[in-house]
C-alpha positions in Angstrom: 52.7 11.4 -4.7 48.9 13.5 -4.5 48.8 16.0 -7.0 45.8 18.7 -7.2 44.2 19.8 -9.8 41.7 23.1 -9.5 40.1 25.0 -12.7 37.6 27.0 -13.5 38.4 30.4 -11.6 37.6 33.6 -14.0 36.8 37.0 -13.8 33.1 37.9 -13.3 31.3 40.6 -12.1 29.6 41.1 -8.7 26.0 38.7 -8.5 27.6 36.2 -10.8 29.0 32.6 -10.5 31.3 30.3 -11.3 31.8 27.0 -10.6 35.3 25.5 -9.6 36.5 21.9 -10.7 39.2 19.1 -8.0 40.5 16.6 -9.5 43.3 14.4 -7.5 45.5 11.9 -8.5 46.8 9.3 -5.6 43.9 9.9 -3.6 40.2 8.8 -4.0 38.3 12.5 -3.4 35.4 10.1 -1.5 37.1 8.6 0.5 38.1 11.3 2.4 37.8 14.4 4.5 38.3 17.1 1.5 37.9 21.2 1.3 38.6 24.2 -0.4 40.4 26.5 0.5 41.2 30.4 -0.5 43.9 32.9 -0.1 43.1 36.4 -0.6 46.3 38.9 -1.4 48.3 39.7 2.0 46.3 37.4 3.9 46.0 34.1 5.4 44.3 30.9 3.7 41.5 29.9 5.3 38.8 27.3 4.6 35.2 27.9 2.8 33.8 24.5 2.4 34.5 21.3 3.5 32.5 17.9 3.1 33.3 15.3 5.1 33.7 11.3 3.9 29.9 10.7 5.0 29.2 13.5 2.7 27.9 16.0 5.4 29.0 19.9 3.9 30.4 23.0 6.1 30.9 26.4 4.8 32.5 29.6 5.8 30.1 31.8 7.6 31.2 34.0 4.3 30.5 31.9 2.0 27.0 30.3 3.3 24.3 29.9 1.1 26.0 31.4 -1.8 28.6 28.2 -2.3 28.0 24.5 -1.9 30.5 21.8 -2.1 30.0 18.2 -4.1 32.0 15.3 -5.2 31.4 12.5 -8.0 31.9 9.2 -8.6 34.1 10.2 -11.2 37.4 11.3 -8.2 35.4 15.1 -8.9 35.1 17.7 -6.4 33.0 21.4 -6.9 32.8 24.4 -5.7 29.3 26.1 -7.0 29.9 29.9 -6.5 27.0 32.4 -6.4 26.0 35.5 -6.4 29.7 36.3 -5.9 31.3 39.4 -3.7 34.3 41.9 -5.0 35.9 40.1 -1.5 35.2 36.3 -3.1 38.6 37.3 -5.1 41.1 35.1 -4.5 42.7 32.1 -5.2 41.3 28.7 -4.7 42.9 25.3 -4.2 40.9 22.2 -2.9 43.5 19.5 -1.0 42.0 17.1 2.4 41.0 18.4 5.8 43.2 18.8 7.3 45.0 19.9 4.7 48.5 17.7 3.1 51.5 19.7 2.7 51.1 19.4 -0.8 48.8 21.9 -2.7 48.1 22.6 -5.7 48.6 26.1 -8.7 44.8 26.8 -7.2 42.7 29.1 -9.2 42.1 32.2 -9.8 39.3 34.0 -8.5 38.6 37.7 -9.5 35.1 39.5 -8.9 34.5 42.4 -10.0 32.1 45.0 -8.0 
């Protein structure tokens, strides 16, 4: 079955940057519309960035201009996060859009003020 593995999270001060990485087994990332999601404590999971099969991208208003989604031929997807804010603190996940029922463990991003 498909498996997602997210990595690259950590603790960073406000204004800092992180790059998240997503790898998938039994799924070709380039051939599908993929997205990054996040879930903060006590909140629902939300989609923050999307990349369609043709390569066009879209972003939630809260991250537009700060986050960049990309993927490469090694079947890896990335989320470059710049100018991080405390409200970006969450567990970040990758999945298709619309999402499969299977989710990875996610990677924790914590932004201190």
